[in-house]
C-alpha positions in Angstrom: 0.1 0.0 0.0 0.9 3.6 -0.4 -0.2 5.5 2.6 -0.4 9.2 3.2 -0.6 10.6 6.8 -1.9 14.1 6.8 -1.2 16.4 9.9 0.3 20.0 10.1 2.7 19.1 12.9 5.2 16.5 12.5 7.4 14.5 15.0 10.4 14.8 15.8 10.0 18.4 15.1 7.0 18.9 17.3 6.6 16.5 20.0 3.1 16.1 21.1 0.9 13.1 21.5 -0.5 13.2 18.1 2.6 13.7 16.3 4.2 10.9 18.2 1.4 8.5 17.4 1.8 9.2 13.5 5.4 8.6 13.8 5.3 5.5 15.9 2.8 3.9 13.4 4.3 5.3 10.1 7.8 4.0 10.8 6.4 0.6 11.4 4.1 0.6 8.5 7.2 1.9 6.4 8.7 -1.6 6.9 6.2 -3.2 4.4 4.4 -0.2 2.9 5.4 3.2 1.2 4.6 5.9 3.8 4.5 9.6 3.4 3.6 12.2 5.8 2.1 15.3 4.4 2.9 18.3 6.6 4.5 21.8 6.9 8.2 22.3 6.4 9.7 21.9 9.9 13.2 21.2 8.6 15.8 23.7 7.1 15.5 23.2 3.4 14.0 21.2 0.7 10.4 20.1 0.0 10.9 16.5 1.5 13.0 14.7 3.9 13.1 11.1 5.0 13.4 9.9 8.6 13.1 6.3 9.5 11.6 5.2 6.3 8.9 7.9 6.4 8.9 10.4 3.5 7.9 13.8 5.1 6.5 16.1 2.3 6.2 19.8 2.8 3.2 21.7 1.7 4.5 25.2 2.9 6.5 26.9 5.5 5.6 26.2 9.1 3.8 29.0 10.9 2.9 29.7 14.6 -0.1 27.5 15.7 -1.1 29.8 18.7 -2.0 33.2 19.4 -0.6 35.2 22.4 -3.6 34.0 24.3 -2.5 30.3 23.7 -5.4 29.6 21.2 -5.1 27.6 17.9 -4.9 30.0 15.0 -7.7 29.6 12.5 -5.8 31.2 9.7 -3.0 28.4 10.2 -5.6 25.7 9.8 -7.0 27.3 6.7 -3.8 27.8 5.3 -2.7 24.1 5.7 -6.2 22.8 4.6 -5.7 24.7 1.4 -2.3 23.4 0.8 -3.2 19.7 1.4 -5.1 19.0 -1.8 -2.6 20.1 -4.3 0.0 18.1 -2.5 -2.1 14.9 -2.5 -2.9 15.4 -6.0 0.7 14.9 -7.3 0.4 11.1 -6.2 -2.0 8.2 -6.1 -2.3 6.8 -2.6 -4.3 3.8 -1.5 -4.9 5.0 1.9 -5.1 8.7 3.3 -5.2 8.9 7.1 -5.9 12.6 8.1 -5.9 13.7 11.7 -9.3 15.3 12.3 -8.1 18.5 14.0 -7.7 21.2 12.8 -10.4 19.9 10.6 -10.1 22.0 7.4 -7.6 19.5 5.8 -10.0 16.7 6.1 -12.3 18.4 3.6 -9.3 18.6 1.1 -8.7 14.9 2.0 -12.1 13.9 1.3 -12.2 15.8 -2.1 -9.2 13.8 -3.0 -10.6 10.5 -1.8 -13.6 11.2 -4.2 -11.5 12.1 -7.2 -9.0 9.1 -7.0 -11.4 6.6 -5.3 -9.1 6.4 -2.3 -9.7 4.9 1.1 -10.1 7.8 3.5 -9.6 7.5 7.4 -10.0 10.4 9.7 -8.2 10.0 13.1 -9.8 11.6 16.1 -7.9 12.3 19.4 -10.9 14.0 21.1 -14.3 15.5 20.4 -14.7 19.3 21.8 -18.4 19.7 21.4 -19.6 22.4 23.7 -16.0 23.0 24.9 -15.8 25.1 21.7 -17.9 27.8 23.4 -15.5 28.0 26.2 -12.4 28.0 24.0 -13.6 30.7 21.6 -16.7 32.2 23.1 -19.4 33.0 20.3 -16.8 32.0 17.6 -17.0 28.4 19.2 -20.4 28.0 17.4 -18.4 27.9 14.2 -15.9 25.4 15.7 -18.9 23.1 16.8 -20.5 23.4 13.3 -17.1 22.6 11.3 -16.4 19.6 14.0 -19.7 18.1 13.2 -19.4 18.4 9.5 -16.1 16.5 9.6 -17.8 13.9 11.6 -20.4 13.3 8.9 -17.8 13.1 6.0 -17.8 10.0 4.2 -14.8 8.1 5.6 -13.8 5.5 8.1 -13.5 7.4 11.4 -10.8 6.1 13.8 -11.1 7.0 17.5 -8.0 6.5 19.9 -10.2 5.9 23.0 -13.8 4.8 23.7 -14.6 8.1 25.1 -13.8 9.7 21.8 -15.8 7.1 19.9 -18.7 7.9 22.3 -18.5 11.5 21.3 -18.2 10.9 17.8 -21.2 8.8 17.6 -23.2 11.6 19.4 -22.1 13.8 16.4 -23.6 11.1 13.8 -20.4 9.3 12.8 -21.3 5.6 12.2 -19.1 2.4 12.6 -16.4 4.2 14.4 -13.4 1.9 15.1 -11.0 2.4 18.2 -7.3 2.1 17.4 -5.6 3.2 20.6 -2.3 5.0 21.2 0.6 3.0 22.4 4.1 3.0 23.9 7.5 1.5 23.1 8.1 -1.1 26.0 11.4 -2.1 25.0 12.9 1.3 24.9 11.4 2.3 28.1 12.9 -1.0 29.9 16.3 -0.1 28.5 16.5 3.4 30.3 17.9 3.5 33.8 16.4 5.6 36.5 17.7 9.3 37.0 20.0 9.9 40.1 17.8 12.6 41.4 14.7 11.4 43.1 11.2 13.0 43.0 8.1 12.5 44.7 5.6 13.8 42.1 6.1 14.1 38.3 3.9 15.8 35.7 4.5 16.1 32.1 2.4 17.8 29.4 1.6 21.2 27.8 1.1 23.9 30.4 -2.4 24.9 29.3 -5.3 25.6 31.6 -7.0 22.3 30.7 -4.2 20.4 32.2 -4.9 21.5 35.6 -1.4 21.9 36.9 -2.7 24.7 39.2 -4.6 21.9 41.1 -1.1 19.9 41.4 0.6 23.1 42.9 -2.3 23.5 45.4 -2.0 20.0 46.4 1.7 20.2 47.0 0.9 23.1 49.4 -1.6 21.1 51.2 0.7 18.2 51.4 3.1 20.3 53.3 0.5 21.1 55.7 0.1 17.3 56.4 3.7 17.0 56.8 4.9 15.9 53.5 7.4 17.8 51.6 6.4 16.6 48.2 9.5 17.2 45.8 7.6 17.8 42.5 8.9 18.1 38.8 6.7 19.8 36.3 7.8 18.9 32.6 6.5 21.0 29.8 5.9 24.4 28.3 3.0 26.6 27.5 1.2 29.8 27.8 0.4 29.0 31.5 3.9 28.7 32.8 4.4 31.9 34.2 1.1 31.9 36.1 2.0 28.4 37.5 5.5 29.7 38.7 3.8 32.6 40.3 1.2 30.4 42.1 4.0 28.3 43.4 5.8 31.3 44.8 2.4 32.8 46.1 1.7 29.2 48.2 5.4 29.2 49.3 6.2 25.9 47.7 8.5 27.3 45.0 11.4 25.5 46.8 9.7 22.2 46.4 8.7 22.5 42.7 11.0 22.6 39.6 9.9 23.5 36.3 11.6 22.2 33.2 10.7 22.4 29.4 10.0 19.3 27.4 12.7 16.8 27.5 13.8 13.9 25.1 11.9 10.7 25.6 14.6 8.8 27.2 15.1 11.6 29.8 11.5 11.6 30.4 11.5 8.0 31.0 14.5 8.2 33.4 12.8 11.0 35.5 9.6 9.0 35.8 11.6 5.9 37.1 13.1 8.0 39.8 9.6 9.3 41.0 6.9 7.9 43.2 3.7 9.0 41.5 2.7 10.6 38.3 -0.1 13.2 38.6 -2.1 14.2 35.7 -5.0 16.6 36.9 -6.4 17.1 33.4 -9.9 18.1 32.5 -9.4 17.1 28.9 -7.5 14.1 27.4 -8.3 12.4 24.2 -6.2 9.6 25.4 -3.3 10.0 27.7 -0.2 8.3 26.2 1.9 9.9 29.1 -0.2 7.9 31.4 0.9 4.7 29.8 4.5 5.7 29.8 4.3 6.5 33.3 2.8 2.9 34.2 5.3 1.2 31.9 8.1 2.9 33.9 6.5 1.4 37.0 5.1 4.8 38.2 1.5 4.8 39.5 -0.8 7.5 38.3 -3.4 9.8 39.8 -5.7 11.5 37.3 -9.2 13.5 37.5 -12.4 11.8 37.2 -13.8 14.1 34.6 -16.2 13.4 31.6 -13.7 14.4 29.0 -10.6 13.0 30.5 -9.9 9.6 28.6 -6.9 9.0 30.8 -9.3 8.1 33.6 -10.4 5.1 31.6 -6.9 3.9 31.1 -6.2 4.1 34.9 -9.4 2.3 35.6 -8.6 -0.4 33.1 -5.0 -1.0 34.0 -5.7 -0.5 37.7 -2.2 0.9 38.6 -3.2 4.1 40.3 -6.4 6.0 41.0 -9.0 8.3 39.7 -10.0 11.1 42.0 -12.8 13.7 42.0 -11.5 17.3 42.0 -11.9 17.6 45.8 -10.2 14.0 46.4 -7.0 14.9 44.5 -5.0 15.7 47.5 -6.1 12.6 49.4 -5.4 10.3 46.7 -1.8 11.6 46.0 -1.4 11.2 49.8 -2.6 7.7 49.7 -0.3 6.6 46.8 2.8 8.4 48.4 1.9 6.2 51.5 2.0 3.1 49.5 -1.7 2.4 49.1 -1.6 1.1 45.6 -2.3 -2.3 43.9 0.6 -4.0 42.0 0.9 -3.3 38.1 -0.5 -5.8 35.8 1.9 -6.1 32.8 -0.8 -8.3 30.9 -3.1 -5.2 30.7 -0.4 -3.0 29.4 0.7 -5.3 26.5 -2.2 -4.5 24.3 -0.9 -0.9 24.3 2.5 -1.9 22.4 3.1 0.1 19.5 3.7 -3.1 17.5 0.2 -4.5 18.4 -1.6 -1.2 17.7 0.3 -1.0 14.3 -1.0 -4.4 13.3 -4.6 -3.3 14.4 -4.3 -0.2 12.2 -3.1 -2.0 9.1 -6.0 -4.7 9.4 -8.3 -1.6 9.7 -7.0 -0.2 6.5 -7.3 -3.5 4.6 -10.8 -4.1 6.0 -12.2 -1.0 4.4 
């Protein structure tokens, strides 16, 4: 098969969960198939570059995704969506797998699939629904409308979690298949723990929805209970200054260290040196970092929120706990005191990238 993934951000240049998913699956598929990644130009020169068997094809210069307020630029989504169709038309692909967000490229991919009679797949990491109104105010109605239109496109829709599948079906998508994210267990096992030890670790983009302010407040409360919880916050984003200020105001800046995103092996090393991974997120389409933490032997505490798919992972695998917002401090306290069931490796194995890739390949063939 000749397969094209379509997404404006590309790993290893951009290191989010969506980019990592495409990379891990694409490099495995490239062992048997011809695989391209239609994206923006994240490298220095040339219209294409090959990495690990994947042919990255540029449709235009990379532009800033976010406004100063930390919101996704609609202009960038329109720009990429407009550039996708000409790039696809230069080749004949058997499969086009387009990431749903930021939506507009999906219409280009659908038009291409009609012209070339190509199998189209749209991969959804999450469904925003009414959250669009919180994110963009009145303009959020446009976001909801476009999201629903994409869900109604004639394509095979892939959800990374059961939560996303359920939300897609509410929008009218039918026959949605779940192909989850995964982790590289062999790579994680090869990494040694860091010398410096931590009580709590968080890793992720520092945006409001990740709830890192709740973690900082928990560290302050734990100090009142006599626990000096040494905490590492890994990531960057528009909320970083506010979070640093909050840790200073609460008098726990000496317990909390902020570091920018680190390479994967370094992340695994730091996780292996910690006692609990805390993800107080209100929105997670999947939560790869939760799997990575558990694969590192690190129990996870996350929030019981209706749009947090990471909570489903923790419940399924059972290595950690899911907390209501007002229970977060108590659950962290319990884990730090050793109240956690043992890890079941069997429950983790289904999330090995090799297994996920086989499931995706079968999905491509079935359509």
